[in-house]
TIDO-711998 format. One line per field, with one value per residue (C-alpha): residue number from 1; residue in three letters; x, y, z. Coordinates in nm, 4 decimals, padded with zeros to 6 digits, always signed. Each point is the difference from the previous one (the first is absolute). Layout:
BEGIN
num <- NUM, ...
residu <- ALA, ...
c1 <- X, ...
c2 <- Y, ...
c3 <- Z, ...
! end
This chain:
BEGIN
num <- 1, 2, 3, 4, 5, 6, 7, 8, 9, 10, 11, 12, 13, 14, 15, 16, 17, 18, 19, 20, 21, 22, 23, 24, 25, 26, 27, 28, 29, 30, 31, 32, 33, 34, 35, 36, 37, 38, 39, 40, 41, 42, 43, 44, 45, 46, 47, 48, 49, 50, 51, 52, 53, 54, 55, 56, 57, 58, 59, 60, 61, 62, 63, 64, 65, 66, 67, 68, 69, 70, 71, 72, 73, 74, 75, 76, 77, 78, 79, 80, 81, 82, 83, 84, 85, 86, 87, 88, 89, 90, 91, 92, 93, 94, 95, 96, 97, 98, 99, 100, 101, 102, 103, 104, 105, 106, 107, 108, 109, 110, 111, 112, 113, 114, 115, 116, 117, 118, 119, 120, 121, 122, 123, 124, 125, 126, 127, 128, 129, 130, 131, 132, 133, 134, 135, 136, 137, 138, 139, 140, 141, 142, 143, 144, 145, 146, 147, 148, 149, 150, 151, 152, 153, 154, 155, 156, 157, 158, 159, 160, 161, 162, 163, 164, 165, 166, 167, 168, 169, 170, 171, 172, 173, 174, 175, 176, 177, 178, 179, 180, 181, 182, 183, 184, 185, 186, 187, 188, 189, 190, 191, 192, 193, 194, 195, 196, 197, 198, 199, 200, 201, 202, 203, 204, 205, 206, 207, 208, 209, 210, 211, 212, 213, 214, 215, 216, 217, 218, 219, 220, 221, 222, 223, 224, 225, 226, 227, 228, 229, 230, 231, 232, 233, 234, 235, 236, 237, 238, 239, 240, 241, 242, 243, 244, 245, 246, 247, 248, 249, 250, 251, 252, 253, 254, 255, 256, 257, 258, 259, 260, 261, 262, 263, 264, 265, 266, 267, 268, 269, 270, 271, 272, 273, 274, 275, 276, 277, 278, 279, 280, 281, 282, 283, 284, 285, 286, 287, 288, 289, 290, 291, 292, 293, 294, 295, 296, 297, 298, 299, 300, 301, 302, 303, 304, 305, 306, 307, 308, 309, 310, 311, 312, 313, 314, 315, 316, 317, 318, 319, 320, 321, 322, 323, 324, 325, 326, 327, 328, 329, 330, 331, 332, 333, 334, 335, 336, 337, 338, 339, 340, 341, 342, 343, 344, 345, 346, 347, 348, 349, 350, 351, 352, 353, 354, 355, 356, 357, 358, 359, 360, 361, 362, 363, 364, 365, 366, 367, 368, 369
residu <- UNK, UNK, UNK, UNK, UNK, UNK, UNK, UNK, UNK, UNK, UNK, UNK, UNK, UNK, UNK, UNK, UNK, UNK, UNK, UNK, UNK, UNK, UNK, UNK, UNK, UNK, UNK, UNK, UNK, UNK, UNK, UNK, UNK, UNK, UNK, UNK, UNK, UNK, UNK, UNK, UNK, UNK, UNK, UNK, UNK, UNK, UNK, UNK, UNK, UNK, UNK, UNK, UNK, UNK, UNK, UNK, UNK, UNK, UNK, UNK, UNK, UNK, UNK, UNK, UNK, UNK, UNK, UNK, UNK, UNK, UNK, UNK, UNK, UNK, UNK, UNK, UNK, UNK, UNK, UNK, UNK, UNK, UNK, UNK, UNK, UNK, UNK, UNK, UNK, UNK, UNK, UNK, UNK, UNK, UNK, UNK, UNK, UNK, UNK, UNK, UNK, UNK, UNK, UNK, UNK, UNK, UNK, UNK, UNK, UNK, UNK, UNK, UNK, UNK, UNK, UNK, UNK, UNK, UNK, UNK, UNK, UNK, UNK, UNK, UNK, UNK, UNK, UNK, UNK, UNK, UNK, UNK, UNK, UNK, UNK, UNK, UNK, UNK, UNK, UNK, UNK, UNK, UNK, UNK, UNK, UNK, UNK, UNK, UNK, UNK, UNK, UNK, UNK, UNK, UNK, UNK, UNK, UNK, UNK, UNK, UNK, UNK, UNK, UNK, UNK, UNK, UNK, UNK, UNK, UNK, UNK, UNK, UNK, UNK, UNK, UNK, UNK, UNK, UNK, UNK, UNK, UNK, UNK, UNK, UNK, UNK, UNK, UNK, UNK, UNK, UNK, UNK, UNK, UNK, UNK, UNK, UNK, UNK, UNK, UNK, UNK, UNK, UNK, UNK, UNK, UNK, UNK, UNK, UNK, UNK, UNK, UNK, UNK, UNK, UNK, UNK, UNK, UNK, UNK, UNK, UNK, UNK, UNK, UNK, UNK, UNK, UNK, UNK, UNK, UNK, UNK, UNK, UNK, UNK, UNK, UNK, UNK, UNK, UNK, UNK, UNK, UNK, UNK, UNK, UNK, UNK, UNK, UNK, UNK, UNK, UNK, UNK, UNK, UNK, UNK, UNK, UNK, UNK, UNK, UNK, UNK, UNK, UNK, UNK, UNK, UNK, UNK, UNK, UNK, UNK, UNK, UNK, UNK, UNK, UNK, UNK, UNK, UNK, UNK, UNK, UNK, UNK, UNK, UNK, UNK, UNK, UNK, UNK, UNK, UNK, UNK, UNK, UNK, UNK, UNK, UNK, UNK, UNK, UNK, UNK, UNK, UNK, UNK, UNK, UNK, UNK, UNK, UNK, UNK, UNK, UNK, UNK, UNK, UNK, UNK, UNK, UNK, UNK, UNK, UNK, UNK, UNK, UNK, UNK, UNK, UNK, UNK, UNK, UNK, UNK, UNK, UNK, UNK, UNK, UNK, UNK, UNK, UNK, UNK, UNK, UNK, UNK, UNK, UNK, UNK, UNK, UNK, UNK, UNK, UNK, UNK, UNK, UNK, UNK, UNK, UNK, UNK, UNK, UNK, UNK, UNK, UNK, UNK, UNK, UNK, UNK, UNK, UNK, UNK
c1 <- -05.0212, -00.2321, +00.1246, -00.2484, -00.0990, +00.1519, +00.3490, -00.0077, -00.0713, +00.2934, +00.2517, -00.1139, +00.0316, +00.3547, +00.1087, -00.1464, +00.1966, +00.3241, -00.0626, -00.0894, +00.3027, +00.2308, -00.1474, +00.0345, +00.3654, +00.0721, -00.1832, +00.1776, +00.3689, +00.1777, +00.2468, +00.3573, +00.1850, +00.3686, +00.0660, +00.3408, +00.1431, +00.3515, +00.0995, +00.2260, +00.3701, +00.2929, +00.3435, +00.3257, +00.2136, -00.1657, +00.2647, +00.0129, +00.0844, -00.1140, -00.2881, -00.2547, -00.2585, -00.3615, -00.1166, -00.3831, -00.0636, -00.2448, -00.3568, -00.2981, -00.2723, -00.1043, +00.2882, +00.1519, +00.0969, +00.1924, +00.1899, +00.0540, +00.2558, +00.0157, +00.3088, -00.0465, +00.2487, -00.0580, +00.1444, +00.2902, -00.2489, -00.1843, -00.3010, -00.1317, +00.0399, -00.0803, +00.0251, +00.3156, -00.1078, +00.0718, +00.1385, -00.2364, +00.2324, +00.1107, +00.3406, +00.0984, +00.3345, +00.0494, +00.1031, +00.1838, -00.3359, -00.1047, +00.2889, -00.0960, -00.3596, -00.1531, -00.1875, -00.2989, -00.1632, -00.3759, -00.0998, -00.3376, -00.1003, -00.2760, -00.1904, -00.3263, -00.1952, +00.1503, +00.3081, +00.1456, +00.3229, +00.2714, +00.2814, +00.3478, +00.1726, +00.2339, +00.3647, +00.2832, +00.0941, +00.1497, +00.3754, +00.2386, +00.1534, +00.2467, +00.3656, +00.1382, +00.3709, +00.2973, -00.0343, +00.2666, +00.1491, +00.2784, -00.0065, +00.2494, +00.3043, +00.2307, +00.3781, +00.2748, +00.0933, -00.2956, +00.1807, -00.0226, +00.1956, +00.0076, -00.1435, -00.2928, -00.0818, -00.3335, -00.0315, -00.3453, -00.0723, -00.1322, -00.3131, -00.2085, -00.1503, +00.0298, +00.3513, +00.1333, -00.0734, +00.1169, +00.0430, -00.0457, +00.1115, -00.1350, +00.1899, -00.1994, +00.1000, -00.1674, -00.0020, +00.2710, -00.2317, -00.0503, -00.3560, -00.1620, +00.1876, -00.0204, +00.1675, +00.3399, -00.0400, +00.2149, +00.1416, -00.0890, +00.3378, +00.1107, +00.2379, -00.0572, +00.2345, -00.1477, +00.0411, +00.0535, -00.3766, -00.0605, +00.2032, -00.2037, -00.2556, -00.0235, -00.0123, -00.2074, -00.0190, -00.3162, +00.0587, -00.2547, +00.0296, -00.1643, -00.0641, -00.2405, -00.2983, +00.0447, +00.1930, +00.0336, +00.1957, +00.1360, +00.2196, +00.3165, +00.0461, +00.1479, +00.3703, +00.1731, -00.0490, +00.2246, +00.3001, +00.2216, +00.3210, +00.2574, +00.3488, +00.2225, +00.1433, -00.1391, -00.2564, -00.2885, +00.0272, -00.2732, -00.2536, +00.1394, +00.3475, +00.3164, +00.2053, -00.0193, +00.1645, +00.3313, -00.1374, -00.2597, +00.2504, +00.0975, +00.2216, +00.0070, -00.0672, +00.3081, +00.0819, +00.1352, +00.1979, -00.2064, +00.1467, +00.2382, +00.0850, +00.2053, -00.2185, +00.2000, +00.1225, +00.0926, +00.3742, +00.2449, +00.2475, +00.3510, -00.1254, -00.2895, +00.0644, -00.3282, -00.2994, -00.3263, -00.1254, -00.3626, -00.0629, -00.3317, -00.0686, -00.2728, -00.0924, +00.0347, -00.3659, +00.0985, -00.1755, +00.1787, +00.1058, -00.0076, +00.2194, +00.2763, +00.3455, +00.2513, +00.3774, +00.2302, +00.3741, +00.2499, +00.2425, +00.2935, -00.0966, +00.2167, -00.1662, -00.3204, -00.1480, -00.2484, -00.3421, -00.1949, -00.2322, -00.3381, -00.3543, -00.1972, -00.2953, -00.3714, +00.0710, +00.2917, +00.2678, +00.2983, +00.2612, +00.3479, +00.2661, +00.3668, +00.2949, +00.3231, +00.3068, +00.3686, -00.0133, -00.2176, +00.0764, +00.1591, +00.1875, +00.0136, -00.1798, -00.2854, -00.3343, -00.2172, -00.0579, -00.1130, -00.2322, -00.0856, -00.3670, -00.1889, -00.3728, -00.1325, -00.2798, +00.0781, +00.0801, +00.1043, +00.3575, +00.2084, +00.0412, -00.3203, -00.3759, -00.1396, +00.3092, +00.1571, +00.3324, +00.0956, +00.3010, -00.1024, +00.2117, -00.0224, +00.1612, +00.3074, +00.1313, +00.3311, +00.0251, -00.3036, +00.0190
c2 <- +05.2264, -00.2437, -00.2046, -00.1144, -00.3621, -00.0892, +00.1293, -00.1878, -00.3256, +00.0621, +00.0572, -00.3049, -00.2107, +00.1133, -00.0707, -00.3453, -00.0727, +00.1098, -00.2338, -00.2875, +00.0668, -00.0005, -00.3200, -00.1558, +00.0991, -00.1797, -00.3111, -00.0220, +00.0029, -00.3161, -00.2141, -00.0308, -00.3138, -00.0422, -00.1170, -00.0970, +00.1744, -00.1475, -00.3258, -00.0262, -00.0589, -00.1560, +00.1678, -00.1617, -00.3024, -00.3406, -00.1947, -00.1855, +00.2455, +00.3071, +00.2232, +00.1120, +00.2806, +00.0199, +00.3098, +00.0071, +00.1212, +00.2734, +00.0172, +00.2296, +00.0559, +00.2039, +00.1144, -00.1114, -00.3394, -00.2472, -00.3076, -00.3491, -00.2493, -00.3762, -00.1615, -00.3147, -00.2723, -00.1492, -00.2603, +00.0687, +00.1041, +00.2448, -00.2317, -00.2147, +00.2804, -00.0158, +00.2508, +00.0114, -00.0187, +00.3214, +00.1837, +00.2965, +00.3032, +00.2101, -00.1809, -00.3621, -00.1755, -00.3151, -00.3174, -00.3092, -00.1772, +00.2552, -00.0818, -00.0906, +00.1250, +00.3378, +00.2466, +00.2328, +00.2518, +00.0490, +00.3566, +00.0783, +00.3653, +00.1263, +00.3197, +00.0872, -00.1098, -00.3487, -00.1939, -00.1864, -00.1823, -00.0192, -00.2473, +00.0708, -00.1845, -00.2807, +00.0673, -00.1724, -00.3419, +00.0432, -00.0633, -00.1428, +00.2381, +00.2461, -00.0756, +00.1862, +00.0431, -00.0666, -00.2446, -00.2715, -00.0390, -00.2475, -00.2287, +00.0004, -00.2277, -00.1787, -00.0178, -00.1493, -00.3245, -00.2319, -00.2142, -00.0149, +00.2981, +00.1631, +00.3459, +00.0650, +00.3514, +00.1224, +00.2501, +00.1620, -00.0302, +00.2939, +00.1979, +00.2784, +00.2526, +00.3424, +00.0701, -00.0572, -00.3722, -00.1794, -00.3740, -00.2471, -00.3631, -00.3225, -00.3244, -00.3213, -00.3627, -00.2393, -00.3609, -00.1207, +00.0744, +00.3617, -00.0530, -00.0146, +00.3117, +00.1807, +00.3027, -00.0404, +00.1796, +00.3125, -00.0414, +00.3476, +00.1346, +00.0128, -00.2908, -00.3394, -00.2750, -00.3496, -00.2220, -00.3740, -00.0292, +00.1402, -00.2723, -00.1756, +00.2825, +00.2906, +00.3671, +00.2842, +00.3700, +00.2114, +00.3659, +00.2664, +00.3215, +00.3190, +00.3383, +00.2844, -00.1931, -00.3163, -00.3290, -00.3032, -00.3203, -00.2759, -00.3074, -00.1207, -00.3329, -00.2598, -00.0414, -00.3309, -00.2423, +00.1005, -00.2297, -00.0964, +00.0134, +00.2755, +00.0545, -00.2163, +00.1951, +00.3380, +00.1618, +00.2038, +00.3743, +00.1279, +00.2488, +00.3526, -00.1230, +00.1010, -00.3052, -00.3481, -00.0764, -00.1841, -00.2289, -00.1288, -00.0851, -00.3679, -00.2353, -00.0775, +00.3744, +00.2171, +00.3627, +00.2117, +00.3248, +00.1353, +00.3459, +00.2595, +00.3645, +00.2872, +00.2441, +00.3007, +00.0283, -00.2874, -00.0490, -00.0027, +00.2833, +00.0530, +00.2716, -00.2026, -00.0933, -00.1872, -00.1119, -00.1882, -00.2979, -00.1124, -00.3719, -00.1672, -00.3571, -00.2231, -00.3706, -00.2297, +00.0824, +00.3617, +00.1327, +00.2611, -00.1432, +00.1920, -00.0953, -00.1662, +00.0571, +00.1489, -00.0102, +00.1814, +00.0515, +00.1347, -00.2183, +00.0220, +00.0488, +00.2994, +00.2503, +00.0689, -00.0242, -00.2878, +00.1112, -00.2062, -00.2662, +00.1776, -00.1157, +00.1020, +00.2367, -00.0464, +00.0449, -00.2476, +00.2741, +00.0797, +00.2780, -00.0520, +00.2690, -00.0708, +00.2066, +00.0155, -00.1662, +00.0289, -00.2869, +00.1943, +00.0265, -00.3389, +00.1463, +00.3272, -00.1703, -00.1418, +00.0323, -00.2320, -00.0542, -00.3552, -00.0771, -00.3362, -00.0097, -00.2696, -00.0119, -00.2483, -00.0835, +00.0510, -00.3320, -00.1721, -00.1132, +00.2555, -00.2223, -00.2059, +00.0420, +00.2656, +00.2177, +00.1347, +00.1587, +00.2346, +00.2058, +00.3450, +00.2778, +00.3797, +00.2289, +00.1986, +00.3193, +00.1043, +00.3049, +00.1525, +00.1671
c3 <- -15.0940, -00.1603, -00.3025, -00.2550, +00.0448, -00.3397, +00.1008, +00.3304, -00.1763, -00.2394, +00.2787, +00.1945, -00.3135, -00.0687, +00.3562, -00.0239, -00.3177, +00.1692, +00.2932, -00.2268, -00.2191, +00.2980, +00.1311, -00.3426, -00.0164, +00.3287, -00.1024, -00.3413, +00.1416, -00.1336, +00.2101, -00.1440, +00.1214, -00.1016, -00.3518, -00.1394, -00.3033, +00.0085, +00.1703, +00.3039, -00.0696, +00.1901, +00.0189, +00.1188, -00.0783, -00.0227, +00.1961, +00.3285, +00.2769, -00.1987, +00.1098, -00.2603, +00.0285, -00.1244, -00.1867, +00.0346, -00.3531, -00.0955, +00.1379, -00.0456, +00.2571, +00.2956, +00.2135, +00.2237, -00.1424, +00.2174, -00.1113, +00.1362, -00.1363, -00.0289, -00.1524, -00.2084, -00.0959, -00.3432, -00.2276, -00.2337, -00.2719, +00.2266, +00.0569, +00.2817, +00.2531, +00.3695, +00.2820, +00.2067, +00.3637, +00.1874, -00.3075, +00.0207, +00.0019, -00.2956, -00.0060, -00.0093, +00.0372, -00.2094, +00.1835, -00.1179, -00.0335, -00.2647, -00.2334, -00.3608, +00.0559, -00.0870, +00.2173, -00.0386, +00.2341, +00.0411, +00.0933, +00.1598, -00.0366, +00.2393, +00.0680, +00.1721, -00.3066, -00.0362, -00.1033, -00.2968, -00.0738, -00.2652, -00.0486, -00.1285, -00.2803, +00.1153, +00.0778, -00.1813, +00.1417, +00.3434, -00.0196, +00.2550, +00.2533, -00.1480, +00.0767, +00.3023, +00.0513, -00.2316, -00.2884, -00.0294, -00.3477, +00.0795, +00.3072, +00.2843, -00.0313, +00.2453, -00.0431, +00.2160, +00.1696, +00.0635, +00.2555, +00.3751, +00.1308, -00.3417, -00.0733, -00.2353, -00.1224, -00.1343, -00.2828, +00.0023, -00.3731, -00.1998, +00.0766, -00.1520, +00.2394, +00.1574, +00.1248, +00.2547, +00.0207, +00.3156, +00.0490, +00.2839, -00.0021, +00.1509, -00.0590, -00.0386, +00.0482, -00.2451, -00.0988, -00.2352, -00.2933, +00.1107, +00.1281, +00.3480, +00.1098, +00.3344, +00.1508, +00.1698, +00.3298, +00.0225, -00.3508, -00.1271, -00.1163, -00.3614, +00.0706, +00.1579, +00.1170, -00.0343, +00.3066, +00.0298, +00.0593, -00.3509, -00.1728, -00.2702, -00.0225, -00.2414, +00.0980, -00.1435, +00.0854, +00.0020, -00.0839, +00.0998, -00.2024, +00.1367, -00.1551, +00.0729, -00.1458, +00.2064, +00.0237, -00.2242, +00.0579, -00.2197, +00.0567, -00.1663, -00.1669, +00.2399, +00.0597, -00.0564, +00.2862, +00.2942, +00.0176, +00.2901, -00.2036, +00.0387, -00.1363, +00.2152, +00.2941, -00.1075, +00.2320, -00.1409, +00.0005, +00.2331, -00.1384, +00.0447, +00.1014, -00.1872, +00.0972, +00.1459, +00.3334, -00.0089, +00.2708, -00.2494, -00.2718, +00.0054, -00.2000, -00.2894, -00.0479, +00.0478, +00.0618, -00.2844, +00.0013, -00.2841, -00.0500, +00.1428, -00.0652, +00.1384, +00.1900, -00.1250, -00.3539, -00.2297, +00.0680, +00.2907, -00.0350, +00.1404, +00.2352, +00.1436, +00.3625, +00.0573, -00.2030, +00.0326, -00.1978, -00.0056, -00.0426, -00.0827, +00.1159, -00.1455, +00.0074, -00.3018, -00.0863, -00.0489, +00.3127, +00.2170, +00.3374, +00.3270, +00.2989, -00.2060, +00.1549, -00.2413, +00.0496, -00.2453, -00.0060, -00.2522, -00.1962, +00.0695, +00.3638, +00.0923, -00.2399, +00.1908, +00.3457, +00.0482, +00.1223, +00.2502, -00.1383, -00.0491, -00.0722, -00.3060, +00.0522, -00.0796, -00.3711, -00.0104, -00.0082, +00.2189, -00.0327, +00.1331, +00.0425, -00.0823, +00.1146, -00.1998, +00.1478, -00.0805, -00.2493, -00.2462, -00.2812, -00.0458, -00.2991, -00.1939, -00.2901, +00.2104, -00.1874, +00.2065, +00.3710, +00.0795, +00.2933, +00.1464, +00.1098, +00.1948, +00.0917, +00.2522, +00.2431, +00.3687, +00.1594, -00.3243, -00.0446, -00.1876, -00.3042, +00.0148, +00.0243, -00.2355, +00.0062, -00.3186, -00.0875, -00.2840, -00.1191, -00.1278, -00.1414, +00.0032, -00.2570, +00.1117, -00.1644, +00.1600, -00.2323, +00.1632, +00.3390
! end
């Protein structure tokens, strides 16, 4: 079929316009590099040891857009910034050198059409590291005898923190003014006994408190200077001991029969054929004495059997058993039973050394069986 020449020219012209139009459309495509519409921000706590995170902000441009980060340290007013070497990830952990300064982050947004940057506002001033562990509200204290051989006891003070809070102790020896302190090797119990080498120096104790969040320590005020004086003749009660040894008690100190009591009931009755009496022996400083020999007999002597001389135990006590003899009761109106008691150190003369003697009496009720 033959088209008229005029129609052929029209079709060719239209096709040419389509091609030119398409080519024009390709040539007129504009490039869209990233542009920032909201600045980057920083989230987290501005404190030494804390980690903060950069939010890149909002950007327009051809996708995909990628981001790079550079952290900056600035003055306290947010100015005079400079890059922190190596700090090019999305997070940053503040160091002690950052304290009292501020920080910013510079974000570089890039796509295939180009790149641009935006900088965050400055953080608040970077604070010191947050406290970790219990907080002390009243310092530790030291009580006890600050003399060679004495016993000092630490109280941990008061602390705020997550319960339970546990405590550890380290004793320190210091100059007489409480300064120039150093640890006493092995002195990690709650009590400490100064030695003759400590005389003239002061003592402190460092208490470390620990809870789930960490540990904190603080130190007591110093004790008085350790002295060499002790109460004449009285030994020092060892840490954890209930009594001093009779072998360590020396004149002018003496033994004392400090107390006594029936082990059953409160009175001796007519029907009682035997009974026990517990005696407690101490020194003249009031400390219980172990190993002291106690001799006790009834007065008059034919009322009761006489037990063997017996040593006091680790708490300064001894219990003796008495059996009734034909001479008891001494009369039908008897209301008291008298005992002669003597405490002494083995090897001392019976009536010398640190020995002591005492008459004691027990109640008698002959109307009770």
